[in-house]
MIFIFI-714533 format. One record per residue (C-alpha): x, y, z; residue number from 0. Coordinates in steps of 0.001 Angstrom, whole numbers. Each point is the difference from the previous one (the first is absolute). Layout:
+---------+---------+---------+-----+
!       X !       Y !       Z ! seq !
+---------+---------+---------+-----+
!       X !       Y !       Z ! NUM !
...
+---------+---------+---------+-----+
//
This chain:
+---------+---------+---------+-----+
!       X !       Y !       Z ! seq !
+---------+---------+---------+-----+
!   89961 !  109071 !  118606 !   0 !
!   -1075 !   -3606 !    -545 !   1 !
!   -2362 !   -1052 !   -2802 !   2 !
!   -1597 !   -3321 !    -915 !   3 !
!    -315 !    -621 !   -3734 !   4 !
!   -1645 !   -2903 !   -1757 !   5 !
!     650 !    -704 !   -3661 !   6 !
!   -1149 !     931 !   -2525 !   7 !
!     622 !    3513 !    1253 !   8 !
!   -2083 !    3003 !    -939 !   9 !
!    1383 !    3427 !    -698 !  10 !
!   -2060 !    1295 !    2903 !  11 !
!    1689 !   -2407 !    2433 !  12 !
!    3446 !     870 !   -1350 !  13 !
!    -665 !    3744 !     230 !  14 !
!     203 !    -163 !    3792 !  15 !
!    3595 !   -1304 !     -25 !  16 !
!    2950 !    2261 !     657 !  17 !
!    3726 !    -664 !    -128 !  18 !
!    1052 !   -1740 !    3195 !  19 !
!   -3408 !   -1539 !     725 !  20 !
!    -167 !   -3671 !     923 !  21 !
!   -2199 !   -2143 !   -2235 !  22 !
!   -1401 !   -3346 !    1114 !  23 !
!    -803 !   -1688 !   -3296 !  24 !
!   -2339 !   -2920 !    -546 !  25 !
!   -1650 !   -1708 !   -2949 !  26 !
!    1515 !   -1185 !   -3279 !  27 !
!    3512 !    1133 !    -889 !  28 !
!    1656 !    -831 !   -3317 !  29 !
!    3731 !    -532 !    -410 !  30 !
!    2012 !    1180 !   -2973 !  31 !
!    3630 !     863 !    -570 !  32 !
!    1809 !    1467 !   -2991 !  33 !
!    -307 !   -3033 !   -2328 !  34 !
!   -3756 !    -171 !     633 !  35 !
!    -333 !    3760 !    -487 !  36 !
!    1728 !    -301 !   -3376 !  37 !
!   -2504 !   -2687 !   -1026 !  38 !
!   -2894 !    2140 !    1190 !  39 !
!    1210 !    2789 !   -2299 !  40 !
!     175 !   -2479 !   -2889 !  41 !
!   -3618 !   -1041 !     710 !  42 !
!   -1157 !    3608 !      67 !  43 !
!    1882 !     781 !   -3218 !  44 !
!   -1788 !   -2928 !   -1711 !  45 !
!   -3393 !     960 !    1429 !  46 !
!    -118 !   -3156 !    2127 !  47 !
!   -1491 !    -280 !    3470 !  48 !
!    2260 !     100 !    3023 !  49 !
!       1 !   -2945 !    2419 !  50 !
!   -1837 !    1963 !    2706 !  51 !
!   -2246 !    3054 !     208 !  52 !
!    2067 !    3140 !     513 !  53 !
!   -2579 !    2377 !    1440 !  54 !
!     590 !     355 !    3715 !  55 !
!    2462 !   -2877 !      27 !  56 !
!    2962 !    -275 !    2331 !  57 !
!    3190 !   -1350 !   -1555 !  58 !
!    2852 !   -1193 !    2166 !  59 !
!    3446 !      32 !   -1575 !  60 !
!    1237 !   -3363 !    1228 !  61 !
!    1509 !   -3235 !   -1262 !  62 !
!    -849 !   -2361 !    2845 !  63 !
!    2181 !   -2948 !     930 !  64 !
!   -1435 !   -3539 !    -193 !  65 !
!   -2596 !    -782 !    2640 !  66 !
!     996 !   -1632 !    3250 !  67 !
!   -1886 !   -2964 !    1503 !  68 !
!   -3379 !    1159 !    1269 !  69 !
!     153 !    3312 !   -1905 !  70 !
!   -1324 !    1034 !   -3398 !  71 !
!    2921 !    2335 !    -702 !  72 !
!    3627 !     303 !    1005 !  73 !
!    1626 !    3212 !    1164 !  74 !
!   -1615 !    2927 !   -1777 !  75 !
!    2143 !    3058 !     537 !  76 !
!    -232 !    2986 !   -2347 !  77 !
!    2208 !     552 !   -2999 !  78 !
!    1354 !    3341 !   -1186 !  79 !
!   -2904 !    1948 !   -1455 !  80 !
!    2078 !    2124 !   -2367 !  81 !
!     246 !   -2939 !   -2414 !  82 !
!   -3730 !     427 !    -690 !  83 !
!     251 !    3750 !    -643 !  84 !
!      58 !    -273 !   -3827 !  85 !
!   -3368 !   -1803 !     113 !  86 !
!   -1765 !    1536 !    2988 !  87 !
!   -1406 !    3278 !   -1400 !  88 !
!   -1977 !   -1871 !   -2651 !  89 !
!   -1394 !   -2473 !    2531 !  90 !
!    -845 !    2768 !    2463 !  91 !
!   -1954 !    1818 !   -2728 !  92 !
!   -1978 !   -3217 !    -576 !  93 !
!    -942 !    -316 !    3684 !  94 !
!    2825 !   -1736 !    1852 !  95 !
!     -64 !    2481 !    2867 !  96 !
!    1841 !   -1941 !    2718 !  97 !
!    3599 !   -1125 !    -341 !  98 !
!    1984 !   -1745 !    2724 !  99 !
!    3767 !    -284 !     -14 ! 100 !
!    3172 !    1594 !    1268 ! 101 !
!    2240 !    2800 !   -1127 ! 102 !
!    -332 !    3227 !   -1947 ! 103 !
!   -2238 !     609 !   -3023 ! 104 !
!     687 !    2342 !   -2895 ! 105 !
!   -1728 !    3287 !    -749 ! 106 !
!   -2311 !   -1470 !   -2659 ! 107 !
!   -1392 !   -2527 !    2495 ! 108 !
!    -503 !    2669 !    2648 ! 109 !
!   -1802 !    2246 !   -2493 ! 110 !
!   -2224 !   -2870 !   -1167 ! 111 !
!    -877 !    -880 !    3605 ! 112 !
!    -859 !    3596 !     772 ! 113 !
!   -2187 !     356 !   -3095 ! 114 !
!   -1844 !   -3292 !     642 ! 115 !
!    -277 !     321 !    3780 ! 116 !
!    2047 !   -3160 !     494 ! 117 !
!    2448 !    -990 !    2722 ! 118 !
!    3367 !   -1665 !     337 ! 119 !
!     277 !   -2091 !    3156 ! 120 !
!    3307 !   -1093 !    1496 ! 121 !
!     440 !   -3559 !    1197 ! 122 !
!    2795 !    -680 !    2419 ! 123 !
!    2933 !   -1803 !   -1567 ! 124 !
!    1003 !   -2952 !    2168 ! 125 !
!   -3560 !    -669 !    1138 ! 126 !
!    -825 !   -2441 !   -2807 ! 127 !
!    -784 !   -2908 !    2333 ! 128 !
!   -2392 !    2155 !    2019 ! 129 !
!   -1799 !    1210 !   -3113 ! 130 !
!    -207 !   -3550 !   -1371 ! 131 !
!   -1619 !   -1223 !    3224 ! 132 !
!   -2972 !    2291 !    -722 ! 133 !
!    -798 !   -1608 !   -3379 ! 134 !
!   -2653 !   -2716 !     150 ! 135 !
!    -284 !    -968 !   -3695 ! 136 !
!    2228 !     360 !   -3047 ! 137 !
!    -730 !    -617 !   -3657 ! 138 !
!    2383 !     510 !   -2923 ! 139 !
!   -2256 !    1787 !   -2495 ! 140 !
!    2404 !     877 !   -2829 ! 141 !
!    3360 !    -772 !   -1508 ! 142 !
!    1036 !   -2980 !    2097 ! 143 !
!    3098 !    -243 !   -2209 ! 144 !
!    1345 !    3082 !    1826 ! 145 !
!     503 !   -2066 !    3164 ! 146 !
!     109 !    2233 !    3059 ! 147 !
!    -964 !    2957 !   -2219 ! 148 !
!   -3277 !   -1584 !   -1171 ! 149 !
!   -3123 !    1991 !     823 ! 150 !
!   -1633 !   -1327 !    3142 ! 151 !
!   -3299 !     703 !    1664 ! 152 !
!     392 !     110 !    3768 ! 153 !
!   -3271 !    -459 !    1848 ! 154 !
!    -900 !     185 !    3619 ! 155 !
!    2603 !    2682 !     590 ! 156 !
!    -901 !    1152 !    3468 ! 157 !
!     307 !    3480 !    1406 ! 158 !
!    3187 !   -1083 !    1719 ! 159 !
!    1746 !    1305 !   -3130 ! 160 !
!    1194 !    3251 !    1507 ! 161 !
!    1371 !    2367 !   -2637 ! 162 !
!    1067 !    3636 !     -33 ! 163 !
!   -1353 !    2523 !   -2459 ! 164 !
!    2958 !    1471 !   -1873 ! 165 !
!   -1882 !    2052 !   -2577 ! 166 !
!   -3631 !     841 !     264 ! 167 !
!   -2344 !    2764 !    -993 ! 168 !
!    1399 !    2436 !    2559 ! 169 !
!    3641 !    -610 !    -849 ! 170 !
!    2136 !    2813 !   -1338 ! 171 !
!    1127 !   -1761 !   -3169 ! 172 !
!    2716 !    2531 !    -759 ! 173 !
!    1788 !   -1060 !    3186 ! 174 !
!    2866 !   -2477 !     -63 ! 175 !
!   -1098 !   -1768 !    3188 ! 176 !
+---------+---------+---------+-----+
//
């Protein structure tokens, strides 16, 4: 089944997703990889605000390459999601219900997604140029010193971002698939 989602996502909108569904995502998407996730945990531990609102947010695990002429972002293919597993359950509990990346997630992430009604969406590795072409605006919003791992706000993401639901509300989390 195909679904159109616009960020920030509501739990009600996410509840309709099932493993294997296609999601056409639009709206604002934030980028963060492992170094940024570590800094987010440090902020939370100190009681400081995060660089973007978590509730209903979509976070794409990507470290984009430098932009090409005429583009706001270079290739933006997904990175391995498992590197964010130590941080994800805490963020999911705080409202980050949509994660985009590639690869397997651990049991704690799956359990947190199930409890919160969140989803993990798979982006196709090797399609970074196609995904980048759908981004209209980019702003580095935190930790520029991290280079490609800085937190970015991607705006104007059109529903040409076609993703597959890997884990959603109807997923059998005890399965290995």
